C-alpha positions in Angstrom: -2.2 10.2 -2.3 -5.0 7.9 -0.6 -5.3 4.3 -0.9 -6.8 1.3 0.5 -5.4 -2.4 0.8 -7.6 -5.7 1.1 -5.7 -9.1 2.6 -6.8 -12.4 2.1 -4.6 -15.0 4.1 -1.3 -14.3 2.2 -2.6 -12.1 -0.5 -2.8 -8.6 -0.7 -4.2 -6.1 -3.1 -4.2 -2.4 -3.2 -5.6 0.7 -4.8 -3.8 4.1 -4.7 -4.8 7.6 -6.1 -2.8 10.4 -6.3 -1.9 13.9 -8.0 1.6 14.4 -9.2 2.9 17.7 -7.7 6.4 19.2 -8.2 7.9 22.7 -7.2 8.5 25.2 -10.1 12.2 24.9 -10.0 12.2 21.5 -10.7 9.1 21.2 -12.9 11.2 23.8 -15.4 14.4 21.9 -15.0 13.0 18.4 -16.0 10.4 19.5 -18.3 7.6 17.6 -16.0 4.5 17.8 -17.8 2.5 15.7 -15.8 2.3 18.2 -12.9 -1.0 18.4 -11.4 -2.1 15.3 -13.2 -4.1 12.6 -11.2 -2.7 9.0 -11.5 -4.1 5.4 -10.3 -1.8 2.6 -9.2 -2.8 -1.1 -8.5 -0.6 -3.4 -6.3 -0.5 -6.9 -5.8 1.5 -8.7 -3.1 2.0 -12.4 -1.7 3.2 -13.0 1.7 6.0 -15.8 1.5 7.0 -15.7 5.0 4.6 -15.5 8.1 6.2 -14.2 10.9 3.4 -15.0 13.3 3.1 -18.8 12.3 3.2 -20.9 15.3 2.5 -18.0 18.0 -0.3 -18.6 20.3 -2.6 -15.6 20.8 -3.1 -14.5 24.1 -6.9 -13.8 23.9 -7.3 -17.4 22.3 -6.0 -18.7 25.3 -8.4 -16.7 27.6 -11.2 -17.8 25.6 -10.6 -21.4 25.5 -9.5 -22.0 21.9 
């Protein structure tokens, strides 16, 4: 599986790619027909809690911000 996530302020968007894989015992047991097939996933998220809100960044203090 591989993916990338972008964030803009409190909104995140991601795109993931992967391939389904299952061992032979479970593949036969569950009749898994997707073995070896690629898939794509899209994710969206919104951060409603910001744990860093109100904290001062140490680099900002040393640069006079």
